[in-house]
C-alpha positions as a Markdown table, in Angstrom:
| # | Residue | x | y | z |
|---|---|---|---|---|
| 1 | Met | 9.3 | -30.4 | 2.5 |
| 2 | Ser | 8.1 | -31.0 | 6.1 |
| 3 | Glu | 10.2 | -28.7 | 8.1 |
| 4 | Val | 11.6 | -25.2 | 7.7 |
| 5 | Thr | 14.1 | -23.8 | 10.2 |
| 6 | Asn | 15.7 | -20.5 | 10.7 |
| 7 | Ser | 18.9 | -19.4 | 8.8 |
| 8 | Thr | 21.3 | -20.6 | 11.5 |
| 9 | Gln | 19.9 | -24.2 | 11.1 |
| 10 | Gly | 20.1 | -24.4 | 7.3 |
| 11 | Ala | 16.9 | -22.9 | 5.9 |
| 12 | Val | 15.8 | -23.9 | 2.4 |
| 13 | Tyr | 12.4 | -22.5 | 1.3 |
| 14 | Phe | 8.7 | -21.9 | 2.0 |
| 15 | Leu | 5.9 | -23.1 | -0.2 |
| 16 | Leu | 3.4 | -20.5 | -1.5 |
| 17 | Thr | -0.2 | -21.1 | -2.2 |
| 18 | Gly | -2.1 | -20.0 | -5.4 |
| 19 | Ile | -5.9 | -19.9 | -5.6 |
| 20 | Pro | -7.3 | -22.8 | -3.5 |
| 21 | Gly | -9.5 | -25.1 | -5.4 |
| 22 | Phe | -8.6 | -23.5 | -8.8 |
| 23 | Glu | -5.1 | -24.9 | -9.2 |
| 24 | Ala | -5.9 | -26.3 | -12.6 |
| 25 | Ser | -7.0 | -22.9 | -13.8 |
| 26 | His | -4.0 | -20.9 | -12.7 |
| 27 | Ile | -2.9 | -20.1 | -16.3 |
| 28 | Trp | -6.3 | -18.6 | -17.0 |
| 29 | Ile | -6.4 | -16.8 | -13.6 |
| 30 | Ser | -3.1 | -15.3 | -14.5 |
| 31 | Ile | -4.7 | -13.2 | -17.3 |
| 32 | Pro | -6.7 | -10.8 | -15.0 |
| 33 | Phe | -3.8 | -10.7 | -12.5 |
| 34 | Phe | -1.4 | -9.7 | -15.3 |
| 35 | Cys | -3.8 | -7.1 | -16.5 |
| 36 | Leu | -4.2 | -5.6 | -13.0 |
| 37 | Tyr | -0.4 | -5.5 | -12.5 |
| 38 | Thr | 0.0 | -3.8 | -15.9 |
| 39 | Ile | -2.6 | -1.2 | -15.1 |
| 40 | Ser | -0.9 | -0.5 | -11.7 |
| 41 | Ile | 2.6 | -0.2 | -13.2 |
| 42 | Thr | 1.4 | 1.9 | -16.2 |
| 43 | Gly | -0.9 | 4.1 | -14.2 |
| 44 | Asn | 1.5 | 4.9 | -11.3 |
| 45 | Thr | 4.5 | 5.4 | -13.7 |
| 46 | Ser | 2.4 | 7.8 | -15.8 |
| 47 | Ile | 1.5 | 9.9 | -12.8 |
| 48 | Leu | 5.2 | 10.0 | -11.7 |
| 49 | Met | 6.4 | 11.0 | -15.2 |
| 50 | Ala | 3.6 | 13.6 | -15.5 |
| 51 | Ile | 4.4 | 15.3 | -12.2 |
| 52 | Arg | 8.2 | 15.1 | -12.9 |
| 53 | Thr | 7.9 | 16.7 | -16.4 |
| 54 | Asp | 5.2 | 19.3 | -15.7 |
| 55 | Pro | 6.5 | 22.3 | -13.7 |
| 56 | Ser | 3.0 | 23.4 | -12.9 |
| 57 | Leu | 2.5 | 20.2 | -10.8 |
| 58 | His | 5.5 | 20.9 | -8.6 |
| 59 | Gln | 3.2 | 21.8 | -5.8 |
| 60 | Pro | 2.7 | 20.1 | -2.3 |
| 61 | Met | -0.5 | 18.3 | -3.3 |
| 62 | Tyr | 1.1 | 16.7 | -6.4 |
| 63 | Leu | 4.4 | 16.0 | -4.6 |
| 64 | Phe | 2.4 | 14.0 | -2.0 |
| 65 | Leu | 0.6 | 12.3 | -4.9 |
| 66 | Ser | 3.9 | 11.3 | -6.4 |
| 67 | Met | 4.9 | 9.7 | -3.0 |
| 68 | Leu | 1.7 | 7.7 | -3.1 |
| 69 | Ala | 2.3 | 6.6 | -6.7 |
| 70 | Leu | 5.9 | 5.6 | -5.9 |
| 71 | Thr | 4.6 | 3.6 | -2.9 |
| 72 | Asp | 1.9 | 1.9 | -5.0 |
| 73 | Leu | 4.6 | 1.0 | -7.6 |
| 74 | Gly | 6.8 | -0.5 | -4.9 |
| 75 | Leu | 3.9 | -2.5 | -3.5 |
| 76 | Thr | 3.1 | -3.8 | -7.0 |
| 77 | Leu | 6.6 | -4.8 | -7.8 |
| 78 | Thr | 7.0 | -6.5 | -4.4 |
| 79 | Thr | 4.3 | -9.1 | -5.0 |
| 80 | Leu | 4.4 | -9.4 | -8.8 |
| 81 | Pro | 7.4 | -11.9 | -9.0 |
| 82 | Thr | 6.0 | -14.6 | -6.6 |
| 83 | Val | 2.3 | -14.3 | -7.8 |
| 84 | Met | 3.1 | -14.5 | -11.5 |
| 85 | Gln | 5.8 | -17.3 | -11.1 |
| 86 | Leu | 3.2 | -19.3 | -9.3 |
| 87 | Leu | 0.4 | -18.7 | -11.8 |
| 88 | Trp | 2.5 | -19.0 | -14.9 |
| 89 | Phe | 5.0 | -21.7 | -14.0 |
| 90 | Asn | 3.4 | -23.4 | -11.0 |
| 91 | Asn | 6.5 | -22.6 | -9.0 |
| 92 | His | 5.5 | -22.6 | -5.3 |
| 93 | Gln | 8.9 | -22.3 | -3.8 |
| 94 | Ile | 10.4 | -19.1 | -2.3 |
| 95 | Gly | 13.8 | -19.0 | -0.5 |
| 96 | Phe | 13.9 | -18.4 | 3.2 |
| 97 | Glu | 15.9 | -15.1 | 2.8 |
| 98 | Ala | 13.8 | -14.1 | -0.2 |
| 99 | Cys | 10.6 | -14.6 | 1.8 |
| 100 | Phe | 11.8 | -12.3 | 4.6 |
| 101 | Ala | 13.0 | -9.7 | 2.0 |
| 102 | Gln | 9.5 | -9.7 | 0.5 |
| 103 | Phe | 8.0 | -9.5 | 4.0 |
| 104 | Phe | 10.0 | -6.4 | 4.7 |
| 105 | Phe | 9.1 | -4.6 | 1.5 |
| 106 | Leu | 5.5 | -5.7 | 1.4 |
| 107 | His | 4.7 | -4.5 | 4.9 |
| 108 | Gly | 7.1 | -1.5 | 4.6 |
| 109 | Phe | 5.3 | -0.2 | 1.5 |
| 110 | Ser | 1.9 | -1.0 | 3.0 |
| 111 | Phe | 2.7 | 1.1 | 6.1 |
| 112 | Met | 4.2 | 3.8 | 3.9 |
| 113 | Glu | 1.0 | 4.1 | 2.0 |
| 114 | Ser | -0.9 | 4.7 | 5.3 |
| 115 | Ser | 1.7 | 7.3 | 6.3 |
| 116 | Val | 1.5 | 9.1 | 2.9 |
| 117 | Leu | -2.3 | 9.2 | 3.1 |
| 118 | Leu | -2.0 | 10.7 | 6.6 |
| 119 | Ala | 0.4 | 13.4 | 5.2 |
| 120 | Met | -2.0 | 14.1 | 2.3 |
| 121 | Ser | -4.8 | 14.6 | 4.8 |
| 122 | Phe | -2.6 | 17.3 | 6.5 |
| 123 | Asp | -2.1 | 18.8 | 3.1 |
| 124 | Arg | -5.8 | 19.0 | 2.5 |
| 125 | Tyr | -6.3 | 20.6 | 6.0 |
| 126 | Val | -3.8 | 23.3 | 5.4 |
| 127 | Ala | -5.0 | 24.0 | 1.8 |
| 128 | Ile | -8.7 | 24.4 | 3.0 |
| 129 | Cys | -8.3 | 25.8 | 6.5 |
| 130 | Arg | -5.1 | 27.9 | 6.1 |
| 131 | Pro | -5.1 | 28.8 | 2.4 |
| 132 | Leu | -3.1 | 32.0 | 2.9 |
| 133 | His | -0.3 | 30.2 | 4.7 |
| 134 | Tyr | -0.3 | 27.1 | 2.5 |
| 135 | Ala | 2.8 | 27.9 | 0.5 |
| 136 | Ser | 4.7 | 29.1 | 3.6 |
| 137 | Ile | 3.8 | 26.0 | 5.7 |
| 138 | Leu | 4.3 | 23.3 | 3.1 |
| 139 | Thr | 7.6 | 24.3 | 1.5 |
| 140 | Ser | 9.7 | 22.0 | -0.5 |
| 141 | Glu | 12.0 | 21.5 | 2.5 |
| 142 | Val | 9.1 | 20.6 | 4.8 |
| 143 | Ile | 7.8 | 18.1 | 2.2 |
| 144 | Gly | 11.2 | 16.6 | 1.9 |
| 145 | Arg | 11.4 | 16.2 | 5.7 |
| 146 | Ile | 7.9 | 14.6 | 5.8 |
| 147 | Gly | 9.0 | 12.1 | 3.1 |
| 148 | Leu | 12.1 | 11.2 | 5.0 |
| 149 | Ala | 10.1 | 10.9 | 8.3 |
| 150 | Ile | 7.7 | 8.5 | 6.5 |
| 151 | Val | 10.5 | 6.3 | 5.2 |
| 152 | Cys | 12.2 | 6.2 | 8.7 |
| 153 | Arg | 8.9 | 5.5 | 10.4 |
| 154 | Cys | 8.1 | 2.5 | 8.2 |
| 155 | Val | 11.6 | 1.0 | 8.3 |
| 156 | Leu | 11.7 | 1.3 | 12.1 |
| 157 | Ala | 8.2 | -0.2 | 12.3 |
| 158 | Val | 8.9 | -3.2 | 10.2 |
| 159 | Leu | 12.5 | -4.2 | 11.1 |
| 160 | Pro | 11.7 | -5.2 | 14.7 |
| 161 | Ser | 8.9 | -7.5 | 13.6 |
| 162 | Leu | 11.2 | -9.0 | 10.9 |
| 163 | Phe | 14.0 | -9.7 | 13.4 |
| 164 | Leu | 11.6 | -11.0 | 16.1 |
| 165 | Leu | 10.1 | -13.5 | 13.6 |
| 166 | Lys | 13.4 | -14.5 | 12.0 |
| 167 | Arg | 14.9 | -15.6 | 15.3 |
| 168 | Leu | 12.2 | -18.3 | 15.8 |
| 169 | Pro | 12.2 | -21.9 | 14.4 |
| 170 | Phe | 9.6 | -22.8 | 11.8 |
| 171 | Cys | 8.0 | -26.2 | 11.9 |
| 172 | Arg | 5.9 | -25.9 | 8.7 |
| 173 | Ala | 6.6 | -24.7 | 5.2 |
| 174 | His | 3.2 | -24.0 | 3.6 |
| 175 | Leu | 2.1 | -20.4 | 3.5 |
| 176 | Ser | -1.6 | -19.7 | 2.7 |
| 177 | His | -0.9 | -16.9 | 0.2 |
| 178 | Ser | 1.2 | -16.2 | -2.9 |
| 179 | Tyr | 3.5 | -13.9 | -0.9 |
| 180 | Cys | 5.0 | -13.6 | 2.6 |
| 181 | Leu | 2.7 | -11.9 | 5.0 |
| 182 | His | 3.5 | -11.6 | 8.7 |
| 183 | Gln | 0.0 | -12.7 | 9.6 |
| 184 | Asp | 0.6 | -15.9 | 7.6 |
| 185 | Met | 4.2 | -16.6 | 8.6 |
| 186 | Ile | 3.6 | -16.3 | 12.3 |
| 187 | His | 1.4 | -19.4 | 12.2 |
| 188 | Leu | 4.3 | -21.6 | 10.9 |
| 189 | Val | 6.3 | -21.0 | 14.0 |
| 190 | Cys | 6.7 | -23.7 | 16.6 |
| 191 | Ala | 7.8 | -21.5 | 19.6 |
| 192 | Asp | 6.4 | -18.9 | 22.0 |
| 193 | Ile | 5.2 | -16.0 | 19.9 |
| 194 | Arg | 3.9 | -13.7 | 22.6 |
| 195 | Val | 6.5 | -11.1 | 22.1 |
| 196 | Asn | 5.7 | -11.0 | 18.3 |
| 197 | Ser | 2.0 | -10.8 | 19.1 |
| 198 | Trp | 2.4 | -7.9 | 21.4 |
| 199 | Tyr | 4.6 | -6.1 | 19.0 |
| 200 | Gly | 2.1 | -6.7 | 16.2 |
| 201 | Phe | -0.7 | -5.4 | 18.4 |
| 202 | Ala | 1.3 | -2.3 | 19.1 |
| 203 | Leu | 1.9 | -1.8 | 15.3 |
| 204 | Val | -1.9 | -2.2 | 14.8 |
| 205 | Leu | -2.5 | 0.6 | 17.3 |
| 206 | Leu | 0.2 | 2.9 | 16.0 |
| 207 | Ile | -0.6 | 2.6 | 12.3 |
| 208 | Ile | -3.9 | 0.8 | 11.4 |
| 209 | Val | -5.7 | 2.6 | 14.2 |
| 210 | Met | -3.9 | 5.9 | 14.8 |
| 211 | Asp | -3.4 | 6.9 | 11.2 |
| 212 | Pro | -7.1 | 6.6 | 10.2 |
| 213 | Leu | -8.1 | 8.4 | 13.5 |
| 214 | Leu | -5.8 | 11.3 | 12.6 |
| 215 | Ile | -7.2 | 11.4 | 9.1 |
| 216 | Val | -10.8 | 11.5 | 10.4 |
| 217 | Leu | -9.7 | 14.3 | 12.8 |
| 218 | Ser | -8.3 | 16.3 | 9.9 |
| 219 | Tyr | -11.5 | 15.9 | 8.0 |
| 220 | Ala | -13.6 | 16.8 | 11.1 |
| 221 | Leu | -11.6 | 20.1 | 11.3 |
| 222 | Ile | -12.0 | 20.7 | 7.5 |
| 223 | Leu | -15.7 | 20.1 | 7.8 |
| 224 | Lys | -16.1 | 22.4 | 10.8 |
| 225 | Asn | -14.1 | 25.1 | 8.9 |
| 226 | Ile | -16.1 | 25.0 | 5.7 |
| 227 | Leu | -19.5 | 24.8 | 7.4 |
| 228 | Asn | -18.7 | 27.9 | 9.5 |
| 229 | Thr | -17.1 | 30.1 | 6.8 |
| 230 | Ala | -17.8 | 28.9 | 3.2 |
| 231 | Thr | -20.8 | 29.3 | 0.9 |
| 232 | Arg | -22.6 | 26.3 | -0.4 |
| 233 | Thr | -20.6 | 26.4 | -3.7 |
| 234 | Glu | -17.3 | 26.7 | -1.9 |
| 235 | Arg | -18.3 | 23.8 | 0.4 |
| 236 | Leu | -19.0 | 21.5 | -2.6 |
| 237 | Arg | -15.7 | 22.6 | -4.2 |
| 238 | Ala | -13.8 | 21.9 | -1.1 |
| 239 | Leu | -15.4 | 18.4 | -0.6 |
| 240 | Asn | -14.8 | 17.6 | -4.2 |
| 241 | Asn | -11.1 | 18.4 | -3.9 |
| 242 | Cys | -11.0 | 15.9 | -1.0 |
| 243 | Leu | -13.0 | 13.1 | -2.7 |
| 244 | Ser | -10.0 | 11.4 | -4.4 |
| 245 | His | -8.1 | 11.3 | -1.1 |
| 246 | Ile | -11.2 | 9.9 | 0.8 |
| 247 | Leu | -11.6 | 7.1 | -1.8 |
| 248 | Ala | -7.9 | 6.3 | -1.6 |
| 249 | Val | -8.2 | 6.1 | 2.2 |
| 250 | Leu | -11.2 | 3.7 | 2.0 |
| 251 | Leu | -9.4 | 1.6 | -0.6 |
| 252 | Leu | -6.5 | 1.0 | 1.8 |
| 253 | Tyr | -8.0 | 0.7 | 5.2 |
| 254 | Ile | -11.2 | -1.4 | 4.5 |
| 255 | Pro | -9.2 | -4.3 | 3.0 |
| 256 | Met | -6.4 | -3.8 | 5.6 |
| 257 | Val | -8.8 | -4.2 | 8.5 |
| 258 | Gly | -10.5 | -7.0 | 6.7 |
| 259 | Val | -7.3 | -9.0 | 6.3 |
| 260 | Ser | -6.3 | -8.4 | 10.0 |
| 261 | Met | -9.8 | -9.5 | 11.2 |
| 262 | Thr | -10.0 | -12.6 | 9.1 |
| 263 | His | -6.5 | -13.8 | 10.3 |
| 264 | Arg | -7.4 | -13.0 | 13.9 |
| 265 | Phe | -11.0 | -14.0 | 14.2 |
| 266 | Ala | -11.9 | -16.1 | 11.2 |
| 267 | Lys | -9.1 | -18.7 | 11.1 |
| 268 | Gln | -11.6 | -21.5 | 10.3 |
| 269 | Ala | -12.9 | -19.6 | 7.2 |
| 270 | Ser | -12.3 | -21.1 | 3.8 |
| 271 | Pro | -8.7 | -20.6 | 2.5 |
| 272 | Leu | -10.2 | -19.0 | -0.6 |
| 273 | Val | -11.7 | -16.2 | 1.6 |
| 274 | His | -8.2 | -15.4 | 3.1 |
| 275 | Val | -6.6 | -15.4 | -0.4 |
| 276 | Ile | -9.3 | -13.1 | -1.9 |
| 277 | Met | -9.0 | -10.7 | 1.0 |
| 278 | Ala | -5.2 | -10.5 | 0.8 |
| 279 | Asn | -5.3 | -10.0 | -3.0 |
| 280 | Val | -7.9 | -7.2 | -2.6 |
| 281 | Tyr | -5.7 | -5.6 | 0.1 |
| 282 | Leu | -2.6 | -5.6 | -2.0 |
| 283 | Leu | -4.0 | -5.0 | -5.4 |
| 284 | Ala | -6.9 | -2.6 | -5.0 |
| 285 | Pro | -4.9 | 0.5 | -3.9 |
| 286 | Pro | -2.1 | 0.3 | -6.5 |
| 287 | Val | -4.6 | -0.4 | -9.3 |
| 288 | Met | -7.4 | 2.0 | -8.4 |
| 289 | Asn | -5.4 | 5.1 | -7.0 |
| 290 | Pro | -4.0 | 6.1 | -10.5 |
| 291 | Ile | -7.5 | 5.7 | -12.0 |
| 292 | Ile | -9.2 | 7.7 | -9.2 |
| 293 | Tyr | -6.7 | 10.6 | -9.3 |
| 294 | Ser | -6.6 | 10.7 | -13.1 |
| 295 | Ala | -10.3 | 10.8 | -13.3 |
| 296 | Lys | -10.9 | 13.3 | -10.5 |
| 297 | Thr | -7.9 | 15.6 | -11.0 |
| 298 | Lys | -8.0 | 17.7 | -14.2 |
| 299 | Gln | -4.4 | 18.8 | -13.9 |
| 300 | Ile | -3.1 | 15.2 | -13.7 |
| 301 | Arg | -5.3 | 14.1 | -16.6 |
| 302 | Gln | -4.1 | 16.9 | -18.8 |
| 303 | Ala | -0.5 | 16.3 | -17.9 |
| 304 | Ile | -0.7 | 12.6 | -18.7 |
| 305 | Phe | -2.4 | 13.5 | -22.0 |
| 306 | Arg | 0.4 | 15.9 | -22.9 |
| 307 | Leu | 3.0 | 13.4 | -21.9 |
| 308 | Phe | 1.7 | 10.8 | -24.4 |
| 309 | Ser | 0.4 | 13.1 | -27.1 |
| 310 | Pro | 2.0 | 12.7 | -30.5 |
| 311 | Lys | 3.5 | 16.2 | -30.4 |
| 312 | Ser | 5.2 | 15.5 | -27.1 |
| 313 | Met | 6.5 | 12.1 | -28.4 |
| 314 | Gln | 7.9 | 13.8 | -31.5 |
| 315 | Ser | 9.7 | 16.5 | -29.4 |
| 316 | Lys | 11.4 | 13.7 | -27.5 |
C-alpha cells in the first residue's frame, strides 16, 4: 500500500514493523515478549486483587499503588494485540481507526502513569513530613478526586493531539514500530505539522518535564525534613520507604526521555535502536513495577501470598 489518507478520503490501514533485521526470527522473539506480557498481566492483576481483598491495604499508599497497577495493566493490554499478532502471525496491518484508538490509549496510559507517580510522591511527602495529618489530608474522598483529576488530565492532554493528527493527510503507510506512537505517525503526514509540533512541545513541558520536576521537588522537601528532624535510623527507614517509588520513577522517565530524544535528534539512527528504545519504554514499567513493589513492600508480598495460598484457595 503506497498511500494512506484520512478517514474522510477512504482510509484503509497502516503497516506495522517488527524487529528490523530479525524478521525470520519473529516466532522465536515472540517467546520473551509473551513471557514479559504474562509477567506484567499476572503481577499487576495480583497487586490489584491483593489490595482489593485485604482491608489492611485500604490505605492511601496502597490505593495509589492500585492506580499504578491498573495503569500498567492498561498499557500492557494496549500494545499486546498488535505486537503479538505481528510476531506470531506476521500480520503487519492495523486499521486506520484502530491505529488512532491505540494511539489514544497508549499515550493516555503513559501520561496517566506519570500523573500517578506524581500523586504517589505527594503521598510520600505527606506521610514523612506531615505524619500526624496524613489520615486527615489523604482521605478516601481526596484520593478519589485525585484519581478523577488524573483521568481528566490525561484524556484532555491526548485528545487534542489525536484530533490535530487525524485531520491531516497521510502519504505513507509504514510505521517504524509494532504500535501507533505519535512520534512515529507524525512522520507519515504530507502537510504542515507546525501546530502538531507546538502542541507536542507543550505536552512535553507539561508532563515529561513538569511532572519529574515536581517529583524532585517533593523529594527535596522530604530530604530536607528528615535531615533536620530524624535520627540516622529514621532517615534510613524513610528513604527505604521511598525506594520503590524512586525506582518506578526512573523506570518510566529514563526510557520516555530516551524515546523522545531518539525521535527528535537521532532520526538517522538504526531502526533497531528506535524499536528497542520504544519497547523498553512501554514494557519496562508494567513488567518491573509489580516486581519492585512486591519485593520491597512486605505488606504487598504477604497479601499476595495469602491470596494464592492453598487455604485461601480452599475458602473460595
